[in-house]
C-alpha positions as CSV (number, residue, x, y, z in Angstrom):
1,S,-10.1,13.7,12.9
2,R,-10.8,10.8,15.3
3,E,-14.5,11.0,14.6
4,A,-14.0,10.9,10.9
5,K,-11.7,7.8,11.2
6,L,-14.4,6.1,13.3
7,L,-17.1,6.8,10.7
8,N,-14.9,5.6,7.9
9,S,-14.3,2.3,9.8
10,L,-18.0,2.0,10.4
11,Y,-18.7,2.6,6.7
12,W,-16.4,-0.2,5.6
13,H,-17.8,-2.5,8.3
14,T,-21.3,-1.8,7.2
15,L,-20.3,-2.2,3.5
16,D,-19.0,-5.7,4.2
17,K,-22.1,-6.5,6.3
18,F,-24.4,-5.7,3.3
19,M,-22.3,-7.0,0.5
20,L,-20.9,-10.3,1.8
21,P,-24.4,-12.1,1.9
22,L,-24.9,-11.1,-1.8
23,A,-22.0,-13.4,-2.8
24,N,-24.5,-16.3,-2.6
25,L,-27.1,-14.8,-5.0
26,P,-27.4,-15.4,-8.7
27,K,-25.1,-13.1,-10.8
28,Q,-25.3,-11.1,-13.9
29,K,-22.4,-9.6,-15.9
30,L,-21.6,-5.9,-15.7
31,E,-22.2,-5.6,-19.5
32,S,-25.8,-6.6,-19.0
33,V,-26.6,-4.0,-16.3
34,C,-24.4,-1.1,-17.5
35,E,-23.6,0.9,-20.6
36,I,-19.9,1.1,-21.3
37,H,-18.8,4.5,-22.7
38,S,-15.0,3.8,-22.8
39,R,-14.9,4.1,-26.6
40,Y,-15.3,7.9,-26.3
41,R,-12.1,8.3,-24.3
42,K,-9.2,10.3,-25.8
43,A,-5.8,10.7,-24.3
44,V,-4.1,14.1,-24.9
45,P,-0.4,14.7,-24.1
46,A,0.1,17.4,-21.4
47,L,1.7,19.9,-23.8
48,S,-1.1,19.5,-26.4
49,R,-4.0,20.1,-23.9
50,I,-5.9,23.4,-24.3
51,K,-6.4,24.8,-20.9
52,G,-10.0,25.2,-19.7
53,E,-12.5,24.4,-17.0
54,T,-13.4,20.8,-17.8
55,P,-11.9,18.1,-15.5
56,Y,-9.4,15.9,-17.3
57,Q,-9.9,12.5,-15.7
58,G,-7.3,9.8,-15.3
59,A,-7.1,6.4,-13.5
60,N,-7.1,7.9,-10.0
61,G,-8.8,11.3,-10.4
62,I,-8.6,14.7,-12.0
63,I,-5.1,15.4,-13.4
64,D,-5.8,18.6,-15.3
65,Y,-8.4,21.0,-16.6
66,V,-9.0,21.4,-20.3
67,D,-11.2,22.9,-23.0
68,G,-13.8,20.6,-24.5
69,Y,-15.2,17.3,-23.2
70,T,-15.6,13.6,-24.1
71,H,-18.5,12.7,-21.8
72,D,-21.5,14.5,-20.3
73,G,-23.7,12.8,-17.7
74,K,-23.7,10.7,-14.6
75,F,-21.0,8.0,-14.7
76,L,-18.8,5.7,-12.7
77,L,-15.1,6.1,-13.5
78,I,-13.1,2.9,-13.0
79,A,-9.3,2.7,-13.4
80,Q,-8.2,0.7,-16.4
81,D,-4.6,0.6,-15.1
82,G,-2.6,2.3,-12.5
83,S,-5.0,1.8,-9.6
84,T,-3.4,2.7,-6.3
85,S,-4.7,-0.6,-4.9
86,L,-6.8,-3.7,-5.8
87,Y,-8.9,-3.4,-2.7
88,P,-10.4,-0.9,-2.6
89,Y,-9.9,-0.4,-6.3
90,S,-9.7,3.1,-7.8
91,L,-13.2,4.2,-8.8
92,R,-15.4,7.2,-8.3
93,R,-18.7,8.8,-9.1
94,F,-18.8,11.8,-11.4
95,S,-21.7,13.9,-12.8
96,G,-21.4,16.6,-15.5
97,R,-18.9,17.2,-18.3
98,F,-15.4,15.8,-18.3
99,W,-12.6,14.6,-20.5
100,A,-11.5,11.0,-20.0
101,N,-8.1,9.8,-21.0
102,D,-7.4,6.2,-21.9
103,H,-6.5,5.0,-18.4
104,V,-10.0,5.1,-17.0
105,H,-13.2,3.1,-18.0
106,I,-16.5,5.0,-18.2
107,V,-19.6,3.1,-17.0
108,K,-23.2,4.1,-16.8
109,P,-25.6,1.8,-14.8
110,I,-28.9,1.1,-16.6
111,E,-31.4,2.9,-14.4
112,D,-34.3,0.4,-14.4
113,V,-31.9,-2.5,-13.6
114,L,-29.0,-1.1,-11.5
115,D,-29.0,1.8,-9.0
116,Y,-26.1,4.2,-9.7
117,N,-25.1,4.6,-6.1
118,F,-25.5,0.9,-5.2
119,A,-23.2,0.0,-8.2
120,Y,-20.6,2.4,-6.8
121,H,-20.7,0.9,-3.3
122,Y,-20.8,-2.7,-4.6
123,L,-17.7,-2.2,-6.8
124,R,-15.9,-0.6,-3.8
125,S,-16.6,-3.8,-1.8
126,L,-14.8,-6.0,-4.4
127,N,-11.2,-7.1,-4.4
128,F,-10.2,-6.6,-8.0
129,T,-7.4,-9.2,-8.1
130,P,-9.5,-11.7,-10.1
131,F,-10.5,-9.1,-12.6
132,V,-7.1,-7.7,-13.7
133,N,-5.0,-9.6,-16.3
134,N,-1.7,-9.0,-14.4
135,P,-1.8,-8.2,-10.7
136,T,1.7,-6.5,-10.9
137,R,0.4,-4.0,-13.5
138,S,-3.3,-4.0,-12.4
139,K,-4.8,-3.6,-15.9
140,L,-8.5,-4.0,-16.2
141,T,-9.1,-4.8,-19.8
142,L,-12.5,-4.2,-21.4
143,P,-13.4,-7.9,-21.6
144,L,-12.6,-8.4,-17.9
145,L,-14.6,-5.2,-17.0
146,K,-17.6,-6.6,-18.9
147,N,-17.5,-9.8,-16.9
148,I,-17.5,-8.4,-13.4
149,P,-20.4,-10.1,-11.7
150,F,-23.3,-8.2,-10.1
151,P,-25.8,-9.8,-7.7
152,V,-29.4,-10.1,-8.8
153,I,-31.5,-8.1,-6.2
154,S,-34.4,-5.8,-6.5
155,L,-33.9,-2.2,-7.4
156,D,-35.7,-1.1,-4.1
157,E,-33.2,-3.2,-2.0
158,Q,-30.3,-1.7,-4.0
159,K,-31.5,1.8,-3.2
160,R,-32.1,1.0,0.4
161,I,-28.5,-0.2,0.8
162,A,-27.1,2.7,-1.1
163,H,-29.0,5.2,0.9
164,L,-27.7,3.9,4.2
165,L,-24.1,3.8,3.0
166,D,-24.3,7.3,1.4
167,T,-25.7,8.6,4.7
168,M,-22.5,7.4,6.4
169,L,-20.2,9.0,3.9
170,E,-22.1,12.3,4.0
171,L,-21.8,12.3,7.8
172,K,-18.1,11.6,7.5
173,E,-17.7,14.5,5.2
174,V,-19.6,16.8,7.6
175,V,-17.3,15.8,10.4
176,E,-14.2,16.3,8.3
177,K,-15.4,19.8,7.3
178,E,-16.1,20.7,10.9
179,A,-12.7,19.5,11.9
180,E,-11.0,21.6,9.2
181,L,-13.1,24.6,10.2
182,R,-11.9,24.3,13.8
183,R,-8.3,24.0,12.6
184,Q,-8.7,27.2,10.6
185,Q,-10.2,29.0,13.5
186,L,-7.4,27.9,15.7
187,E,-4.8,29.2,13.2
188,Y,-6.8,32.5,13.0
189,Y,-6.7,33.0,16.8
190,K,-3.0,32.1,17.0
191,Y,-2.2,34.6,14.3
192,W,-4.0,37.5,16.2
193,L,-2.8,36.5,19.7
194,L,0.8,36.2,18.8
195,N,2.9,39.3,18.1
196,P,5.8,39.2,15.6
197,D,8.2,38.0,18.4
198,G,6.0,35.0,19.0
199,K,4.7,36.1,22.4
200,L,1.2,36.5,23.6
201,E,-0.2,40.0,23.5
202,T,-1.0,41.5,26.9
203,M,-3.9,43.8,27.6
């Protein structure tokens, strides 16, 4: 909807407003503020997967549902290769059990150093071109992942920024759901108002 598009534009404008000034702050490497759980990934060919209810995660999202899991917790999932773009790069938040294939990195911010939600928004603000070893293939190797710089700011400030940005995204989701509900209601009324010949019923 028009409202959702406006909110999305506002989110990206606000994201830039918060993140651009952080470029001048001292930096620390991702490996010093996050645990990297990529070693537990396991790719399974489609024909060998046992069907289940666990999301099977790839570079750009869930691609299947399987039995078993490789990870259980609150993580950031960052494409290793195959990202649909370099800005914004393919990454997402996920909580719970999932199975990760070998096309996605699994990262967990260290709670007393880096806020989970701030890390998500900060990574979304980055152009990943400097971090991939071949822009045409967009592969983010483990050494390059470890060296992604994070600004040194207080945990309270991280949480404040993340809260404001999350509020915008939540409002956008509400607007999108309301627009979809209105669309469904319109389809419902059209169905009951039109007879099989496509003409309006008369009283």
